[in-house]
Each structure stands twice: as C-alpha cells, then as structure tokens.
VOVEX-349071 format. One record per residue (C-alpha): x, y, z; residue in one letter. Coordinates in Angstrom, 2 decimals, m for minus. Layout:
N
+---------+---------+---------+------+
|      xx |      yy |      zz | resn |
+---------+---------+---------+------+
|       X |       Y |       Z |    A |
...
+---------+---------+---------+------+
# end
This chain:
496
+---------+---------+---------+------+
|      xx |      yy |      zz | resn |
+---------+---------+---------+------+
|   80.30 |   63.37 |  m44.41 |    M |
|   79.49 |   67.08 |  m44.19 |    S |
|   80.15 |   69.43 |  m41.31 |    I |
|   76.36 |   69.68 |  m40.57 |    A |
|   76.00 |   65.94 |  m40.20 |    E |
|   78.95 |   65.82 |  m37.77 |    N |
|   77.27 |   68.42 |  m35.61 |    R |
|   74.04 |   66.45 |  m35.47 |    D |
|   75.79 |   63.26 |  m34.44 |    N |
|   77.69 |   65.06 |  m31.73 |    L |
|   74.51 |   66.61 |  m30.37 |    R |
|   72.77 |   63.21 |  m30.19 |    R |
|   75.73 |   61.65 |  m28.40 |    L |
|   75.74 |   64.46 |  m25.84 |    T |
|   72.01 |   64.01 |  m25.13 |    I |
|   72.40 |   60.23 |  m24.69 |    G |
|   75.30 |   60.56 |  m22.27 |    L |
|   73.35 |   63.07 |  m20.22 |    G |
|   70.34 |   60.72 |  m19.94 |    A |
|   72.57 |   57.83 |  m18.84 |    L |
|   74.09 |   60.02 |  m16.20 |    G |
|   70.69 |   60.99 |  m14.79 |    I |
|   69.59 |   57.29 |  m14.63 |    V |
|   72.79 |   56.31 |  m12.88 |    G |
|   72.42 |   59.04 |  m10.26 |    V |
|   68.81 |   57.92 |   m9.56 |    G |
|   69.81 |   54.27 |   m9.19 |    A |
|   72.57 |   55.17 |   m6.78 |    A |
|   70.15 |   57.22 |   m4.70 |    A |
|   67.61 |   54.32 |   m4.48 |    C |
|   70.30 |   51.86 |   m3.44 |    A |
|   71.43 |   54.20 |   m0.71 |    G |
|   67.88 |   54.53 |    0.67 |    L |
|   67.37 |   50.76 |    0.72 |    I |
|   70.60 |   49.93 |    2.54 |    Y |
|   70.19 |   52.74 |    5.06 |    T |
|   66.52 |   52.00 |    6.13 |    K |
|   65.94 |   51.30 |    9.90 |    P |
|   65.18 |   47.64 |   10.92 |    L |
|   61.83 |   46.82 |   12.76 |    P |
|   61.84 |   45.91 |   16.41 |    N |
|   61.90 |   42.12 |   17.01 |    K |
|   59.56 |   40.39 |   19.47 |    R |
|   58.53 |   36.78 |   20.18 |    S |
|   55.02 |   35.54 |   19.18 |    T |
|   52.92 |   32.94 |   21.07 |    A |
|   51.96 |   29.73 |   19.27 |    E |
|   48.42 |   29.95 |   17.82 |    R |
|   46.13 |   27.03 |   18.75 |    I |
|   42.82 |   26.38 |   16.96 |    H |
|   39.78 |   26.39 |   19.27 |    E |
|   37.17 |   23.67 |   18.66 |    V |
|   33.79 |   22.51 |   19.94 |    D |
|   33.48 |   18.86 |   20.89 |    V |
|   30.71 |   16.47 |   21.89 |    A |
|   31.18 |   13.20 |   23.71 |    A |
|   29.88 |   10.05 |   22.03 |    V |
|   28.05 |    7.92 |   24.59 |    D |
|   26.65 |    4.44 |   24.02 |    A |
|   22.85 |    4.39 |   23.96 |    Q |
|   19.87 |    2.35 |   22.84 |    V |
|   18.83 |    3.55 |   19.39 |    A |
|   15.13 |    3.15 |   18.65 |    R |
|   14.73 |    5.55 |   15.77 |    A |
|   11.84 |    4.43 |   13.53 |    P |
|   12.18 |    3.92 |    9.80 |    V |
|   10.42 |    6.84 |    8.18 |    V |
|    8.74 |    6.66 |    4.80 |    G |
|    6.15 |    8.56 |    2.82 |    H |
|    3.20 |    7.46 |    0.75 |    G |
|   m0.18 |    8.45 |   m0.64 |    T |
|   m3.45 |    7.28 |    0.88 |    V |
|   m5.46 |    4.95 |   m1.33 |    R |
|   m8.63 |    2.92 |   m0.72 |    P |
|   m8.31 |   m0.65 |    0.45 |    K |
|  m11.61 |   m1.53 |   m1.27 |    H |
|  m13.25 |    0.54 |   m3.98 |    Q |
|  m16.16 |   m0.60 |   m6.15 |    V |
|  m17.86 |    0.67 |   m9.27 |    N |
|  m21.66 |    0.65 |   m9.14 |    I |
|  m22.74 |   m1.05 |  m12.37 |    V |
|  m26.48 |   m1.71 |  m12.97 |    P |
|  m27.34 |   m5.21 |  m14.18 |    Q |
|  m30.52 |   m4.06 |  m15.92 |    V |
|  m31.40 |   m1.11 |  m18.12 |    S |
|  m34.14 |    1.43 |  m17.57 |    G |
|  m35.08 |    4.86 |  m16.32 |    R |
|  m33.98 |    5.94 |  m12.85 |    L |
|  m37.01 |    6.68 |  m10.71 |    T |
|  m35.16 |    7.31 |   m7.45 |    Q |
|  m31.63 |    8.48 |   m6.47 |    V |
|  m30.26 |    8.82 |   m2.94 |    H |
|  m30.45 |   12.50 |   m1.87 |    P |
|  m26.87 |   12.44 |   m0.50 |    D |
|  m25.35 |   10.80 |   m3.56 |    L |
|  m22.67 |   13.40 |   m4.23 |    A |
|  m18.90 |   13.31 |   m4.27 |    Q |
|  m17.45 |   13.29 |   m0.76 |    G |
|  m20.68 |   12.27 |    1.00 |    K |
|  m20.73 |    9.32 |    3.43 |    I |
|  m23.61 |    6.87 |    2.93 |    I |
|  m24.45 |    4.17 |    5.52 |    P |
|  m24.52 |    0.52 |    4.57 |    K |
|  m27.77 |   m0.83 |    3.12 |    G |
|  m29.36 |    2.45 |    2.04 |    E |
|  m31.00 |    2.68 |   m1.38 |    L |
|  m28.73 |    4.39 |   m3.90 |    L |
|  m30.62 |    3.98 |   m7.18 |    F |
|  m33.97 |    2.53 |   m8.26 |    E |
|  m34.75 |    1.68 |  m11.89 |    I |
|  m38.35 |    1.67 |  m13.15 |    D |
|  m39.55 |   m1.86 |  m12.22 |    P |
|  m42.70 |   m1.99 |  m14.40 |    T |
|  m41.28 |   m4.18 |  m17.17 |    V |
|  m39.47 |   m6.46 |  m14.75 |    Y |
|  m42.53 |   m6.92 |  m12.54 |    E |
|  m44.52 |   m7.96 |  m15.64 |    A |
|  m41.84 |  m10.49 |  m16.55 |    R |
|  m41.99 |  m11.93 |  m13.04 |    V |
|  m45.77 |  m12.32 |  m13.24 |    R |
|  m45.49 |  m13.92 |  m16.68 |    Q |
|  m42.87 |  m16.38 |  m15.40 |    A |
|  m44.99 |  m17.16 |  m12.35 |    E |
|  m48.01 |  m17.90 |  m14.56 |    A |
|  m45.94 |  m20.20 |  m16.75 |    E |
|  m44.70 |  m22.06 |  m13.69 |    V |
|  m48.22 |  m22.47 |  m12.36 |    R |
|  m49.43 |  m23.84 |  m15.71 |    G |
|  m46.65 |  m26.40 |  m15.89 |    L |
|  m47.21 |  m27.40 |  m12.26 |    E |
|  m50.88 |  m28.00 |  m13.13 |    A |
|  m49.86 |  m30.07 |  m16.17 |    A |
|  m47.59 |  m32.11 |  m13.95 |    L |
|  m50.47 |  m32.78 |  m11.57 |    G |
|  m52.68 |  m33.77 |  m14.50 |    R |
|  m50.10 |  m36.34 |  m15.57 |    H |
|  m50.12 |  m37.81 |  m12.09 |    D |
|  m53.92 |  m38.05 |  m12.16 |    D |
|  m53.84 |  m39.67 |  m15.59 |    E |
|  m51.37 |  m42.24 |  m14.35 |    L |
|  m53.62 |  m43.06 |  m11.43 |    T |
|  m56.67 |  m43.43 |  m13.72 |    N |
|  m54.71 |  m45.62 |  m16.13 |    L |
|  m53.63 |  m47.87 |  m13.31 |    E |
|  m57.29 |  m48.37 |  m12.35 |    A |
|  m58.40 |  m48.91 |  m15.96 |    R |
|  m55.59 |  m51.40 |  m16.55 |    I |
|  m56.64 |  m53.32 |  m13.46 |    A |
|  m60.28 |  m53.45 |  m14.70 |    N |
|  m59.22 |  m54.38 |  m18.22 |    A |
|  m57.04 |  m57.22 |  m16.94 |    E |
|  m59.96 |  m58.51 |  m14.86 |    A |
|  m62.28 |  m58.40 |  m17.90 |    M |
|  m59.58 |  m60.12 |  m19.94 |    L |
|  m59.46 |  m62.97 |  m17.44 |    A |
|  m63.27 |  m63.38 |  m17.62 |    I |
|  m63.27 |  m63.36 |  m21.42 |    D |
|  m60.48 |  m65.93 |  m21.45 |    A |
|  m62.48 |  m68.18 |  m19.11 |    E |
|  m65.64 |  m67.80 |  m21.24 |    D |
|  m63.76 |  m68.73 |  m24.38 |    H |
|  m62.24 |  m71.78 |  m22.74 |    R |
|  m65.62 |  m72.93 |  m21.35 |    T |
|  m67.48 |  m72.54 |  m24.68 |    L |
|  m64.69 |  m74.27 |  m26.53 |    K |
|  m64.75 |  m77.23 |  m24.10 |    Q |
|  m68.59 |  m77.56 |  m24.33 |    L |
|  m68.48 |  m77.50 |  m28.10 |    Y |
|  m65.61 |  m79.92 |  m28.50 |    E |
|  m66.47 |  m82.39 |  m25.70 |    V |
|  m70.22 |  m82.25 |  m25.12 |    E |
|  m71.16 |  m80.92 |  m28.54 |    K |
|  m73.08 |  m78.06 |  m26.93 |    V |
|  m73.27 |  m74.84 |  m28.91 |    G |
|  m71.73 |  m73.93 |  m32.24 |    T |
|  m68.34 |  m73.03 |  m33.59 |    Q |
|  m69.58 |  m69.50 |  m34.15 |    R |
|  m70.21 |  m69.09 |  m30.42 |    D |
|  m66.64 |  m70.20 |  m29.76 |    V |
|  m65.26 |  m67.77 |  m32.37 |    D |
|  m67.27 |  m64.84 |  m30.99 |    L |
|  m65.97 |  m65.53 |  m27.49 |    A |
|  m62.43 |  m65.69 |  m28.83 |    Y |
|  m62.87 |  m62.36 |  m30.66 |    Q |
|  m64.13 |  m60.75 |  m27.48 |    K |
|  m61.08 |  m62.07 |  m25.65 |    Y |
|  m58.75 |  m60.63 |  m28.27 |    L |
|  m60.46 |  m57.22 |  m28.19 |    R |
|  m60.09 |  m57.09 |  m24.41 |    Q |
|  m56.49 |  m58.14 |  m24.65 |    K |
|  m55.85 |  m55.31 |  m27.15 |    G |
|  m57.46 |  m52.85 |  m24.75 |    A |
|  m55.14 |  m54.00 |  m21.97 |    V |
|  m52.09 |  m53.58 |  m24.28 |    V |
|  m53.21 |  m50.07 |  m25.27 |    E |
|  m53.75 |  m48.97 |  m21.69 |    L |
|  m50.38 |  m50.42 |  m20.71 |    T |
|  m48.74 |  m48.47 |  m23.55 |    S |
|  m50.39 |  m45.27 |  m22.38 |    Q |
|  m49.13 |  m45.93 |  m18.87 |    R |
|  m45.59 |  m46.41 |  m20.21 |    A |
|  m45.69 |  m43.08 |  m22.09 |    V |
|  m46.90 |  m41.00 |  m19.13 |    I |
|  m43.52 |  m41.02 |  m17.26 |    P |
|  m41.83 |  m39.63 |  m20.38 |    H |
|  m44.47 |  m36.96 |  m20.81 |    V |
|  m44.23 |  m36.17 |  m17.13 |    R |
|  m40.41 |  m35.86 |  m17.39 |    A |
|  m40.79 |  m33.51 |  m20.36 |    E |
|  m43.25 |  m31.40 |  m18.42 |    T |
|  m40.92 |  m31.43 |  m15.43 |    Q |
|  m38.08 |  m30.14 |  m17.63 |    A |
|  m40.30 |  m27.37 |  m18.94 |    Q |
|  m41.26 |  m26.56 |  m15.36 |    L |
|  m37.59 |  m26.39 |  m14.31 |    D |
|  m36.85 |  m24.05 |  m17.21 |    A |
|  m39.83 |  m21.90 |  m16.29 |    A |
|  m38.70 |  m21.75 |  m12.69 |    R |
|  m35.21 |  m20.70 |  m13.87 |    A |
|  m36.78 |  m17.95 |  m15.96 |    R |
|  m38.73 |  m16.91 |  m12.89 |    L |
|  m35.51 |  m16.71 |  m10.88 |    V |
|  m33.92 |  m14.60 |  m13.59 |    L |
|  m36.96 |  m12.37 |  m13.79 |    A |
|  m37.00 |  m12.00 |  m10.01 |    Q |
|  m33.28 |  m11.27 |  m10.03 |    H |
|  m33.76 |   m8.59 |  m12.67 |    D |
|  m36.57 |   m7.13 |  m10.60 |    L |
|  m34.39 |   m7.12 |   m7.48 |    D |
|  m31.59 |   m5.54 |   m9.50 |    S |
|  m33.74 |   m2.49 |  m10.14 |    T |
|  m32.88 |   m1.47 |   m6.56 |    K |
|  m29.18 |   m0.81 |   m5.94 |    I |
|  m28.20 |   m0.53 |   m2.27 |    R |
|  m24.98 |    0.62 |   m0.64 |    C |
|  m22.86 |   m2.51 |   m0.04 |    P |
|  m20.94 |   m0.99 |    2.92 |    F |
|  m20.45 |    2.29 |    4.68 |    E |
|  m19.00 |    4.17 |    1.78 |    A |
|  m17.66 |    7.48 |    0.64 |    R |
|  m18.93 |    8.64 |   m2.75 |    V |
|  m16.04 |    9.24 |   m5.14 |    E |
|  m17.97 |    9.94 |   m8.35 |    S |
|  m21.52 |    9.91 |   m9.74 |    V |
|  m22.42 |    9.64 |  m13.44 |    Q |
|  m26.22 |    9.17 |  m13.33 |    A |
|  m29.12 |   11.20 |  m11.99 |    Y |
|  m32.88 |   10.88 |  m11.54 |    K |
|  m35.00 |   10.41 |  m14.70 |    A |
|  m31.92 |    9.40 |  m16.67 |    Q |
|  m32.00 |    6.16 |  m18.66 |    V |
|  m29.12 |    3.91 |  m17.67 |    V |
|  m27.71 |    0.95 |  m19.57 |    T |
|  m26.68 |   m2.33 |  m18.03 |    A |
|  m22.96 |   m2.98 |  m17.49 |    H |
|  m21.96 |    0.70 |  m17.51 |    F |
|  m20.61 |    2.38 |  m14.35 |    T |
|  m22.89 |    4.99 |  m12.80 |    I |
|  m21.02 |    5.64 |   m9.49 |    A |
|  m17.83 |    4.80 |   m7.60 |    T |
|  m17.75 |    4.09 |   m3.85 |    L |
|  m14.89 |    3.68 |   m1.39 |    T |
|  m15.17 |    1.38 |    1.61 |    D |
|  m14.63 |    3.40 |    4.79 |    M |
|  m13.63 |    0.36 |    6.84 |    E |
|   m9.92 |    0.81 |    6.07 |    A |
|   m7.44 |    2.76 |    3.95 |    F |
|   m4.01 |    1.78 |    2.71 |    E |
|   m0.77 |    3.71 |    2.34 |    I |
|    1.97 |    2.30 |    0.11 |    A |
|    4.94 |    3.65 |    2.05 |    V |
|    8.14 |    4.06 |    0.06 |    G |
|   11.40 |    3.48 |    1.94 |    I |
|   14.95 |    2.89 |    0.80 |    D |
|   15.54 |   m0.86 |    0.37 |    P |
|   18.61 |   m0.54 |    2.57 |    R |
|   16.35 |    0.51 |    5.43 |    E |
|   14.56 |   m2.87 |    5.41 |    L |
|   17.29 |   m4.36 |    7.58 |    R |
|   16.44 |   m1.95 |   10.42 |    W |
|   12.72 |   m2.82 |   10.55 |    L |
|   11.38 |   m4.75 |   13.53 |    A |
|   11.39 |   m8.51 |   13.07 |    D |
|    7.58 |   m8.74 |   12.99 |    S |
|    7.31 |   m6.46 |    9.94 |    I |
|   10.19 |   m7.85 |    7.92 |    Q |
|    9.02 |   m8.77 |    4.37 |    P |
|    9.55 |  m12.50 |    4.92 |    E |
|    7.59 |  m12.37 |    8.19 |    A |
|    4.70 |  m10.45 |    6.63 |    L |
|    4.39 |  m12.73 |    3.61 |    N |
|    4.03 |  m15.79 |    5.82 |    G |
|    1.75 |  m14.23 |    8.44 |    A |
|   m1.92 |  m15.19 |    8.72 |    E |
|   m3.06 |  m11.78 |    9.97 |    D |
|   m1.82 |   m8.21 |   10.00 |    S |
|   m2.14 |   m7.45 |   13.72 |    D |
|    1.49 |   m6.48 |   14.07 |    G |
|    3.07 |   m3.51 |   15.83 |    P |
|    1.41 |   m0.16 |   15.41 |    T |
|    2.66 |    2.45 |   12.96 |    V |
|    2.36 |    6.21 |   13.36 |    N |
|    0.80 |    7.98 |   10.38 |    V |
|    1.17 |   11.76 |   10.22 |    K |
|   m0.19 |   14.47 |    7.96 |    W |
|    0.46 |   18.20 |    8.29 |    S |
|   m2.14 |   20.83 |    7.46 |    L |
|   m1.54 |   24.55 |    7.98 |    Q |
|    1.00 |   23.96 |   10.70 |    G |
|   m1.14 |   21.39 |   12.52 |    Q |
|    0.06 |   17.80 |   12.52 |    E |
|   m2.62 |   15.10 |   12.55 |    L |
|   m1.81 |   11.60 |   13.75 |    N |
|   m3.38 |    8.20 |   13.16 |    W |
|   m2.46 |    4.66 |   14.08 |    T |
|   m2.01 |    1.93 |   11.48 |    G |
|   m0.49 |   m1.50 |   11.02 |    R |
|    1.83 |   m2.92 |    8.40 |    V |
|   m0.18 |   m5.46 |    6.42 |    S |
|    2.25 |   m6.65 |    3.74 |    R |
|    5.34 |   m5.98 |    1.69 |    F |
|    4.14 |   m5.00 |   m1.77 |    E |
|    7.13 |   m4.73 |   m4.08 |    R |
|   10.21 |   m2.74 |   m5.01 |    V |
|    9.11 |    0.07 |   m7.31 |    D |
|   11.22 |    0.03 |  m10.45 |    E |
|   10.58 |    3.72 |  m11.15 |    A |
|   11.49 |    5.17 |   m7.74 |    T |
|   13.78 |    2.34 |   m6.58 |    R |
|   11.98 |    2.27 |   m3.23 |    T |
|   10.57 |   m0.65 |   m1.25 |    A |
|    6.79 |   m0.49 |   m0.82 |    R |
|    5.46 |   m1.39 |    2.65 |    M |
|    1.65 |   m1.30 |    2.79 |    V |
|    0.26 |    0.29 |    5.98 |    V |
|   m3.41 |   m0.25 |    6.75 |    E |
|   m5.36 |    2.36 |    8.76 |    V |
|   m8.71 |    1.06 |   10.00 |    R |
|  m11.83 |    3.06 |   10.67 |    Q |
|  m11.85 |    2.08 |   14.35 |    V |
|   m8.42 |    3.71 |   14.67 |    D |
|   m9.47 |    6.79 |   12.72 |    M |
|  m12.51 |    7.27 |   14.96 |    A |
|  m10.31 |    8.33 |   17.92 |    A |
|  m10.17 |   11.96 |   19.06 |    T |
|   m7.26 |   14.33 |   19.43 |    V |
|   m6.32 |   16.29 |   22.50 |    G |
|   m6.32 |   15.24 |   26.15 |    P |
|   m9.96 |   16.20 |   26.58 |    G |
|  m11.10 |   14.39 |   23.47 |    G |
|  m13.41 |   17.21 |   22.51 |    G |
|  m12.23 |   17.77 |   18.96 |    E |
|  m12.95 |   15.10 |   16.38 |    S |
|  m10.03 |   13.89 |   14.36 |    R |
|  m10.48 |   14.30 |   10.61 |    P |
|  m10.69 |   11.11 |    8.61 |    M |
|   m8.02 |   10.06 |    6.16 |    L |
|   m8.82 |   10.97 |    2.60 |    S |
|   m7.66 |    9.49 |   m0.66 |    I |
|   m4.71 |   11.38 |   m2.06 |    G |
|   m3.22 |   12.57 |    1.26 |    M |
|    0.57 |   12.39 |    1.23 |    Y |
|    1.45 |   11.09 |    4.70 |    C |
|    4.57 |   10.36 |    6.68 |    K |
|    4.76 |    7.04 |    8.48 |    T |
|    7.06 |    5.86 |   11.24 |    E |
|    7.68 |    2.13 |   11.07 |    L |
|    9.04 |    0.49 |   14.24 |    P |
|   12.71 |   m0.41 |   14.07 |    A |
|   14.91 |   m2.85 |   15.95 |    K |
|   16.36 |   m1.50 |   19.20 |    P |
|   20.16 |   m1.34 |   18.86 |    L |
|   22.12 |   m1.76 |   22.08 |    E |
|   25.25 |    0.32 |   22.77 |    D |
|   24.74 |    2.38 |   19.63 |    A |
|   27.11 |    5.21 |   18.71 |    L |
|   25.69 |    8.22 |   16.88 |    L |
|   27.62 |   11.24 |   15.70 |    V |
|   26.44 |   14.49 |   14.06 |    P |
|   26.22 |   14.35 |   10.30 |    R |
|   28.27 |   17.51 |    9.85 |    H |
|   31.12 |   16.01 |   11.89 |    A |
|   31.81 |   13.35 |    9.24 |    I |
|   34.41 |   14.13 |    6.59 |    Y |
|   34.53 |   12.45 |    3.19 |    E |
|   31.82 |    9.99 |    4.29 |    N |
|   34.50 |    8.15 |    6.23 |    R |
|   36.31 |   10.11 |    8.94 |    W |
|   35.57 |   11.90 |   12.19 |    V |
|   38.08 |   13.99 |   14.12 |    Y |
|   38.35 |   13.62 |   17.88 |    V |
|   40.00 |   15.53 |   20.69 |    F |
|   42.86 |   13.68 |   22.41 |    E |
|   44.36 |   15.24 |   25.58 |    P |
|   48.01 |   16.18 |   25.27 |    D |
|   49.96 |   14.60 |   28.17 |    P |
|   52.73 |   17.17 |   27.75 |    A |
|   50.34 |   20.12 |   28.08 |    A |
|   49.79 |   21.70 |   31.50 |    T |
|   46.37 |   22.97 |   30.42 |    D |
|   43.71 |   20.22 |   30.28 |    G |
|   41.87 |   22.09 |   27.57 |    A |
|   44.76 |   21.66 |   25.15 |    V |
|   45.04 |   18.48 |   23.12 |    G |
|   45.83 |   16.99 |   19.78 |    R |
|   43.62 |   16.37 |   16.76 |    L |
|   43.14 |   12.68 |   15.98 |    A |
|   41.19 |   10.94 |   13.24 |    R |
|   38.91 |    7.89 |   13.46 |    R |
|   37.49 |    5.82 |   10.61 |    E |
|   33.75 |    5.15 |   10.94 |    V |
|   31.23 |    3.32 |    8.69 |    P |
|   28.04 |    5.15 |    7.79 |    I |
|   25.43 |    2.57 |    8.71 |    L |
|   22.30 |    4.68 |    8.88 |    R |
|   21.38 |    8.36 |    8.87 |    T |
|   18.77 |    9.41 |   11.42 |    V |
|   17.69 |   13.04 |   11.33 |    Q |
|   20.95 |   15.00 |   11.96 |    D |
|   22.89 |   12.04 |   13.34 |    S |
|   24.66 |    9.09 |   11.76 |    V |
|   24.74 |    5.60 |   13.24 |    L |
|   28.30 |    4.28 |   13.08 |    V |
|   28.33 |    1.32 |   15.47 |    D |
|   26.22 |   m0.84 |   17.80 |    Y |
|   26.56 |   m4.03 |   19.77 |    R |
|   26.65 |   m7.18 |   17.67 |    G |
|   27.41 |   m5.38 |   14.40 |    R |
|   29.19 |   m7.15 |   11.60 |    D |
|   32.86 |   m6.21 |   11.96 |    E |
|   33.65 |   m6.31 |    8.26 |    R |
|   33.39 |   m2.52 |    8.28 |    Q |
|   35.76 |   m1.11 |   10.90 |    P |
|   34.68 |    1.48 |   13.43 |    C |
|   37.65 |    3.07 |   15.19 |    E |
|   35.50 |    5.42 |   17.23 |    L |
|   34.91 |    4.28 |   20.83 |    A |
|   32.27 |    5.28 |   23.36 |    A |
|   33.32 |    8.25 |   25.48 |    G |
|   35.55 |    9.86 |   22.88 |    E |
|   35.00 |   13.52 |   22.11 |    R |
|   34.17 |   14.28 |   18.49 |    V |
|   35.04 |   17.68 |   17.05 |    V |
|   31.77 |   19.23 |   15.87 |    V |
|   33.01 |   22.71 |   14.89 |    S |
|   34.17 |   23.25 |   11.30 |    P |
|   37.79 |   22.45 |   10.48 |    L |
|   39.04 |   24.24 |    7.40 |    S |
|   42.38 |   22.42 |    7.09 |    K |
|   42.52 |   19.62 |    9.63 |    P |
|   45.92 |   18.04 |   10.20 |    V |
|   46.24 |   14.94 |   12.36 |    V |
|   48.37 |   15.73 |   15.41 |    G |
|   47.94 |   19.49 |   15.37 |    M |
|   47.25 |   21.23 |   18.66 |    K |
|   43.68 |   22.19 |   19.43 |    I |
|   42.00 |   23.82 |   22.40 |    R |
|   38.54 |   23.43 |   23.84 |    L |
|   36.51 |   26.58 |   23.91 |    R |
|   36.35 |   28.40 |   27.23 |    D |
|   32.69 |   27.64 |   27.86 |    E |
|   33.21 |   23.90 |   27.30 |    Q |
|   36.22 |   23.93 |   29.62 |    T |
|   34.23 |   25.60 |   32.36 |    A |
|   30.97 |   23.65 |   31.97 |    M |
|   32.31 |   20.32 |   30.79 |    G |
|   31.99 |   18.97 |   27.31 |    H |
|   28.65 |   18.44 |   25.60 |    E |
|   27.41 |   14.87 |   25.32 |    S |
|   25.86 |   13.16 |   22.33 |    L |
|   24.54 |   10.39 |   24.52 |    G |
|   21.74 |   11.46 |   26.83 |    D |
|   20.27 |    8.65 |   28.91 |    P |
|   19.89 |    5.67 |   26.56 |    P |
|   17.14 |    6.05 |   23.99 |    A |
|   16.27 |    9.54 |   25.26 |    A |
|   17.56 |   11.31 |   22.16 |    R |
|   15.84 |    9.16 |   19.56 |    L |
|   12.82 |    7.51 |   21.12 |    S |
|    9.64 |    9.49 |   21.04 |    G |
|   10.78 |   12.11 |   18.54 |    I |
|    9.89 |   12.10 |   14.86 |    P |
|   12.90 |   11.45 |   12.73 |    V |
|   13.53 |   11.35 |    9.02 |    A |
|   15.45 |    8.50 |    7.49 |    V |
|   17.80 |    9.51 |    4.70 |    V |
|   18.82 |    6.68 |    2.45 |    A |
|   22.18 |    8.04 |    1.28 |    V |
|   23.80 |   10.53 |    3.68 |    P |
|   25.60 |   13.51 |    2.27 |    F |
|   27.51 |   15.12 |    5.16 |    P |
|   29.46 |   18.31 |    4.81 |    H |
|   32.59 |   17.61 |    2.82 |    R |
|   35.89 |   18.99 |    4.00 |    H |
|   39.33 |   18.49 |    2.59 |    T |
|   41.80 |   17.38 |    5.30 |    P |
+---------+---------+---------+------+
# end
C-alpha cells in the first residue's frame, strides 16, 4: 500500500467519526427534551350519556285499509259488426272517439234497397204458396162431394144391373145384352169412384208438400226481414265510442268490425295487491267469500286518481277475486265502479261535476280491512335488522328520571302501513314472539352503535313536555287517512 492510499483511508475514517459524533449529540439533545417536557394539568371528566327521542307505544284499534293499484278497464265492451254488406247511407253525427251516445240511437244505416226487394219477393212467394194451399183445400172439398155423388150413382147402377139380371133369368124379360150393358155401366161408375178416391188420397200429400214449401218461404221471408232490419244498427246501451272504422258512403262488408263501444253502466279495476295482504281484508271480500257470493253488494271501496295536484274520488265495490298474476306476483281483486256512483258530485255544495272514469286511468284503491283490537304500531325507522326495536327503561339507581338504560325487544313485522309497522294485536298467533308491550317507550332517534344496557337520556323537551305517544285515541291515527300498503318492509338498517 502506498503512502497516498494511507492518507485517503485516514481522511475517510476521520469524516465518518465526525458524522457519528454529530448524530450522537443530536440524539442526546432530543432525549433530554422529551424527558424534561412539562406534564399537562389533570382534571376529572363527566360521563357522557347519549340523548334520544322516544315515543310511547299505545294499544289502539287498527283500521288501515289494504291499498292497491290498478288500471281502469271496461266491464262490457262490444265490437259493432254489420251482418249484411252494402253502402252506408247514414252515420250518427256524434260517432267519434270519446263521444257518449244514448241507448237506442241509430249508429249506422246500410242501403236497404236490395234487402227490401228480397223481402217483397219472399212475401210474394209466401202469398202464392198460401193460395196453393187454399186451392188444395177447395179441391179436397170438391172431391168429397164428387165421391159422394159417384157412390150414389154406383148404388143405382148396381141396383139396375141386379133388377135386369133377375128379370132376364127369372121372368125371361129382356135380353142378355141389356144385362151386359147394365153391368158395364156399373163397372164404369165403380172405376170413377175408385179414381176420385185415389185423387182424394193424393191431396193430403200434395198439401203437405205445399205446406213445406210455404214453411221454407216463410223462413226465407224471416231471413230477408232480418237482413233488412240489420241494415239499421242501433246503440245497444249508453256507450262511449272507443274507435270508428267506417264512414258515410263507404261500402262495408259483413262480419268485419266498423266500431267499438264501451258500456258506461260500470267500469272495472283489476287491483293488484301483495298476496300476503289478503289475510287483512275484511271477511266479506275474502276470495272464498266472493267466489261463493250471489251478488257483489259488499262494502264500499275508495277509488282515487290524482290529476295536477287534485285528487278525485269515486266509490266502488269488490266484485270478485280474479287470479294471482304470474308476471307481477300480485293478487288481482276486481273492483267495480258503477255509473250511479260516478254520477255524484264533488264538494260540499255539489256544484262541480265529478269527471267520469276513463279507460286507462291508473287508480289507487283502498280496500276495507279487518279492525284489529289492541294493535301495536311502531315507526318503520325504529326497527333494526327487520327484527329489533330499542326501548327506554328507567334506571332505578339514577336520581334523574330522564336517565335510563337502553333495552332491546324482538318484534315480528306483520304488516307495514304507511310509515308504521304492525307488530302485535289481540288474538294474534303467538308462533312469532312480540316482546314489546303497550306503554313502552320506543327509541325513534338514530342510534349509531346501540349497546344493550348503555345509559341514555331523554331530550330536554321530552322531559319537560312528556314523551310523545304513538297511540292517539284508538283508530285515530289510521282510520280516515289514506295509507299505502308495502308488501315487504325495508326499514333503516343499523348495526347494533
């Protein structure tokens, strides 16, 4: 190793030792600052208690209707199909889509010229056959008289032949030729009687044939008259015009639709509800009760339709249970709205006419439900995990009555009504437990991390004014207010 290399190594060693010394001095200074820092002042902190809002659950009579929706459709709708062909000579002036036409008015008239001629031709044929039938009766009467005369002449000729034969054979008066001539006359008269009798026997058959022809002619006359009557098509009922496909001077063909009419007597709404809601319907409109009923005069149903912020109401009746729709998985209850119910007026003064239902309206219906005694309803947002509610329990050890403990109750979700959930009622099947009791106070404010047994405090305003109640006087909260039935509730989910 050279002298230059030794100098370089020494210089590097000196630099390294200097750097280590600097780092050590810095570390010692930091340690001194940490161990010599002043400590903070110590003070006691008060226990933090979560403030909550509660609402008391009171027993009440739940009368919330079962709400469904459906589209208005006609109860009866007919296609106007002409039974004869021809040119239209007359069309009702109001025959246009949306117009209302009274019952019995003339809708269409087809040119009757050809059909009137056919009627006259059939009438003439009937008259001719009726005359032929009368002629057969007269012939029968004449033949009866001629047969009577011929039989009388036959008796005389037979007596003459017997007399001449006796004179010739006994008294030898006359000749054999006279006897033979008398016998020939007798035979000719006897042949005349046989011929007349044969003619009389044929007349009933001829008369029956003529009668058959007359019956056929009369049938053709009926058909011709029917075709003539079919040239005039009248409105079968008070109807609303849905479509028109024929106009004046147009040639129409039999058996092709030229118009469609809707009977205004009644409309139907196939209301779709969740099949699980069927159990809450009133007994008189249960599917088994409707299918066996003789009429549809059951409890009334409210039908509502909103238009530009205005809600229109009608009254209907449940007529039948239709089916369970395989596409929407909803039960179809058919509600019938009659014209007499639609003719009512709105407003206390009755001055404004209520619009009629129209096909295609999407309406909400409120079907009457069973009244449930001693029902318990809780807010939807107060249910956690579709199973639990949290309640406020007073803490006996606390001096402040507003301080309590958080407790949990298991509840079954029986039915969702608007913003409330039915969890219990009198006479309910106990297979699903309901730990919540009437009078308990349910926590309705959000709980981010609820822990059973943790301390909670009522808010100041609830302590001063008393807790809010979920149970107004029985049935006051639910009866008389429109509610929406939700098949499967989805309350706010929280993680306890």
